[in-house]
N, C-alpha and C positions, 0 to 999 in steps of 0.2 A: 511514500504515499503521494499520489498525484495531487497537485494543487487544485481544489474544486473550481477556482476561477477559470483555469484553463480548460477544464472539462466542460463547463457551461459555455465558455467562449467557442469551443470547437462545435458544440451543438448549434450555437447561434450562427456560426459561419456556414454550417451545412444548410441551415434553414434559410439564411440570406441568399445562398446560391439558388435554392429552389424559388425563393421569392423574386429574385432578379429575372429568372426565366419566365415566370408568370407575368411579371411587370412588362417585359418586352412583348409578350404575346398580347397582353391587354392593350398596350399602346398601339399595336398594329390593328387590333380590332376596332379601336376607337377611331382610327383614321380610315378604315375601310368603308365602302358604301353600305348603307343600312339594308339588311335583308333578314328574314326570319331566322335563318340558320346562324347568321353572324350575331344577331341579338341573343340567341340562346347560348351560343358559345361565350359571348361577352359576359353574360350574367354568371355563367358557370365559372369562368376564369376569375372574374372579380370576387366571387364568393371564396374560391380557393385561395386567392391572394390575401383576402381579408382574414381568413382563418390562419394562414401561415404567419401573417404579421401579428396577429393576436398572441400566438404562441411565442414569437420573438419578443414582443413587448413584455410578456410575463417573465421571461428569462432576464430581460434587461432590468426589470424592477428588482429582481433578486441581486443582480450584479451591482446595481447602483447602491443598494443597501450594504453590500459587502465592501464596496469601495469606500463608502462613507465611514464604515467602521474601521477599516484599515487606515484611512486618512486621519482619523481622530487619534489612533494609537498604533502607529506603524511597528513599533518595537514588539508589541504583543503578537503580531502576526509575522514577525521576522522579515519585514519588508523595508527597503529604503525609500526615500522620497521620490527618487526617479522612477522606481517601479510603480509606486502608487499613482504618480502623475501619468505614467504610460497607460495604466489600466483605466484611469478616469477618462483620458482622451479617447481610448478605444470605445468605451461605452458611449461617449457623446457622439462619436462618428457613426456608430451603429444606430443610435437613436435618431440621428438626423436622416440617415438613409431610410429608416423605417417610416418616418414621418413623410418623407418625399413620396415613397411608394403608396402610403395611405391616401395621399391627395388623389392619386389616379383611381383608387377604389371609390373615393367619394365622387370623382368626376363620372365614373361609369354608372354610379347610382343616381346621378342628377342630370343625365343627358349629355355627357361629354365634357370637354375641357371648359366650355363656357359656363356650365353649371358649377364646376369646381371653383372657377374664379368668382362667380357670384356668391357662392357659399363663403369663400374666404373674405370677400368684402363685407358681407353681412356680419360675420364674426368680428371684424375689425370695428365696425360701427357700434356693435353692442358693447364691446370692451372700451370704446372711447380712445383707443390707441391704434397706431398703425402696426398691427401685428401681421406676421407673415403666415403663409400657408403651412409653414413647418411646425407651428404650435400643435402639440398633441392634444387630442380630445380628452376631457376628463373621464377617468375610468368609471364605469357603471358599477353598481353593487354586485352584479353577476361577475364582472371581470375581476373585481377585488376578491370575491370569494374564490374564483378560480386561481388567482395568484396565491392566496393563502393556502389553498389545497396543494398547489405545486410546491410551495415552500415546505409544507408538512411532509409531502412525499419525499422530497430531497433530504430532509432531516432524518426521516425514517430510514432511508437507504444508507445514509452515513452512519446512523446508529447501528444498523445491521452489520455494516462493514467493521465497525469498532468491536461489536460483540463477537463477530467471527474471528477477529484477530486475538481477542482475549481468550476465546476458547482454544484457539491453536496454541497460544502460549501456555495455557493450562495443561494441555496434553503433552507439550514438550517438557514442562516442568515435572509432570508425573513420570514420564519416561526417564528423565535424568535421575529422579529420585530412585526409581527401580534399579537403574544401572549402578548408582552409587551403593545401594544395598547389596547388589550382586558382587561388586568389587570388594566390599567390606567382608562379606562372607568368605570370598576366596582368600583374602589376606589372613583371616582368622584360621582357616584350614591350613594355609601355608605355615603360619606360626606354630600351630599344633604339630604339624609334621616335622618342622625343624626341631622343636623341643623333643619329640620322640626319637628322631634320628640322633640328636645330641646325647640323649640318655643311652641309647644302644651303643654309640661310639665310645662313651665313657666306660661302659661295662666291658666292651671288647678290649679297650686299652688296659684295663685292670687285669683281665685274663692273660693278655699278652705279656704284661710285666711279670705276673706270677709264673708263667711258663718259662720266661727267661731266667728268673731267679732259680727255679727248680733245675733247669738245665745247667746253670752255672754250678750249683752244688754237686750235681752228678759228675760233672767233669773233674771237680776237685777230688772226689772219692776215687775215681778211676785213676787219677794221677798218683794218689797215695798207694793204691794197690799195685800199680805198675812198678813204682819205686821199691815197694816191699819185695816183689818178685825178683827184681834185678839184684837187690841186696842179698837175697837168699842164694841166688845163683852164684854170685861172686864169693859168698861165704863158703859154699860147697866147693868151688874151684880152689879156694885157698887151702881148705882142709885136705882135699885130695892131693894136691901137689905138695 
């Protein structure tokens, strides 16, 4: 069975490839001269990139939880520390890339790169620390709900896969039981045939023995008769001569 981590990671890689293409296009639009068509395409591209990043962020939330669980008890998931560390680093790199692209979406919505810088500075002042633009925004209630729904769908899919495997094993077990019953009946029939054949062979042997004994007795009588005849012939010859 495929490791769910790698299945989700492949989905994120595919989404990141699409996001990178949208990010490049959005960067070009932000640098191009302003005109109605460019603004419309900029808004559309920014919306598409934002939606793609939201999906990736939901998947990353799931992966972060999985990595935390495996980090707490690697043996339970049959993972070594190197594999856990590798997964954790991959999730962090993907999260960093998503946050970087999210900055451009914010910039497109606030009037360009200057708007994105101003938003980052305002956030730093509110927090009282020099935070970078890579800090992710706090998830909204809707985003948390979507994340939970995504996790539930994933769990349902995994349960359906387990149920399908169990049903398959059940059918295999039933087929094996039927095959064993068929073989048992064949062996019972063979045993009955062997017993019948053995009985017939014993009867045949007794008959053959009886015939041999009768034949032996007949030969003895013939020998006696022959000797008697020979004796009579000799006796007649002696008398005649």
